[in-house]
C-alpha positions as CSV (number, residue, x, y, z in Angstrom):
1,M,74.7,20.8,17.7
2,S,72.8,20.6,14.5
3,E,69.3,22.5,14.7
4,L,66.3,21.0,15.8
5,T,62.9,19.9,14.7
6,L,59.4,20.6,15.7
7,G,57.0,18.2,15.3
8,V,52.9,19.3,16.8
9,D,50.0,17.2,15.6
10,V,47.2,19.3,16.1
11,S,44.7,16.0,14.6
12,D,43.2,15.1,17.6
13,V,42.0,16.3,21.0
14,I,44.8,16.6,22.3
15,A,47.5,18.3,20.6
16,R,50.5,16.2,20.6
17,L,54.8,17.3,21.1
18,A,58.2,15.6,19.5
19,V,61.4,17.4,18.8
20,V,64.5,15.8,17.1
21,R,67.9,16.5,15.7
22,G,68.6,14.8,12.3
23,P,67.5,10.7,12.8
24,E,67.5,10.8,16.9
25,I,64.4,11.5,18.2
26,L,65.2,14.1,21.9
27,A,61.4,13.9,22.7
28,R,58.0,12.0,21.7
29,G,54.8,11.7,23.8
30,I,54.9,15.6,24.9
31,V,50.9,15.7,25.2
32,A,49.4,19.3,24.7
33,A,45.5,20.9,25.2
34,N,44.7,21.6,21.7
35,K,45.0,24.7,22.1
36,P,47.7,27.5,20.1
37,A,48.5,28.6,24.3
38,A,49.2,26.3,25.8
39,I,51.0,24.2,22.6
40,K,53.6,26.7,22.5
41,E,54.9,26.4,26.0
42,A,55.0,22.6,26.0
43,A,57.4,23.6,22.6
44,K,58.8,26.0,24.5
45,K,60.1,23.3,27.4
46,A,59.8,20.4,25.0
47,L,63.1,23.1,23.0
48,S,64.9,24.3,25.7
49,G,66.5,26.7,24.7
50,G,67.6,24.9,21.6
51,K,67.6,26.1,18.2
52,T,65.1,25.2,15.6
53,A,65.3,24.7,11.7
54,A,61.3,24.2,11.1
55,V,58.1,23.3,12.4
56,A,56.5,21.0,11.2
57,V,52.6,21.1,11.8
58,A,50.4,18.4,11.1
59,L,46.1,18.8,10.2
60,P,43.4,17.4,10.0
61,T,42.7,16.9,5.7
62,A,46.1,17.3,2.9
63,G,45.3,21.5,2.3
64,D,44.8,22.6,5.3
65,A,46.8,26.2,6.4
66,V,48.5,25.9,9.4
67,P,46.3,28.7,11.7
68,E,47.3,32.3,11.5
69,E,46.7,32.4,15.9
70,L,48.9,28.2,16.2
71,S,51.5,30.1,14.6
72,T,51.9,33.2,15.9
73,A,52.3,30.8,19.4
74,L,55.3,29.1,17.1
75,A,56.9,31.8,16.0
76,G,56.7,32.6,20.4
77,A,58.4,29.5,21.2
78,T,61.4,29.0,18.2
79,A,62.6,32.4,16.6
80,K,60.2,34.4,14.2
81,N,61.6,33.0,11.4
82,T,61.7,29.4,11.5
83,P,59.8,27.8,9.0
84,I,56.5,26.2,10.2
85,T,55.1,24.1,7.4
86,S,52.0,21.9,7.4
87,I,51.5,18.3,6.3
88,A,48.5,15.5,7.0
89,A,48.1,14.1,10.0
90,G,48.5,11.1,7.9
91,T,51.4,11.5,5.7
92,A,53.1,12.4,8.5
93,A,52.3,9.0,10.1
94,A,53.6,6.5,7.7
95,I,56.5,8.6,7.6
96,A,57.1,8.6,10.9
97,E,56.6,4.3,11.2
98,H,59.3,4.6,7.7
99,R,61.6,6.0,9.5
100,L,61.6,5.2,13.0
101,G,59.0,2.6,13.6
102,A,57.2,-0.2,12.1
103,A,57.6,0.4,8.2
104,I,61.7,0.6,8.7
105,G,62.7,-1.4,5.1
106,A,59.0,-1.1,3.6
107,A,60.0,-0.7,0.0
108,Q,57.0,1.4,-0.4
109,M,54.1,3.0,1.7
110,V,50.3,3.0,0.6
């Protein structure tokens, strides 16, 4: 069984989470209050004890760093050494649409 990737979008008032294994979506549409403790609990539930290879956090602006309190909470929901990476929310949405949504097969995305 391959490892899981946790995606957390904190670019809005409500945090949204998704869990994937390779191309397979295991969970999506998970919502939590945009507070580290609530995100941690939602992540633990969504991961159901699975081994997590990476966490990607979508933030409002490119170049934003994952807040330390959120990094700590996510480390508590996964293994302490799981890499946590930030990505701009718009970029994350474009990647998701290209891989699994309306833009599947598109040669270019702007």
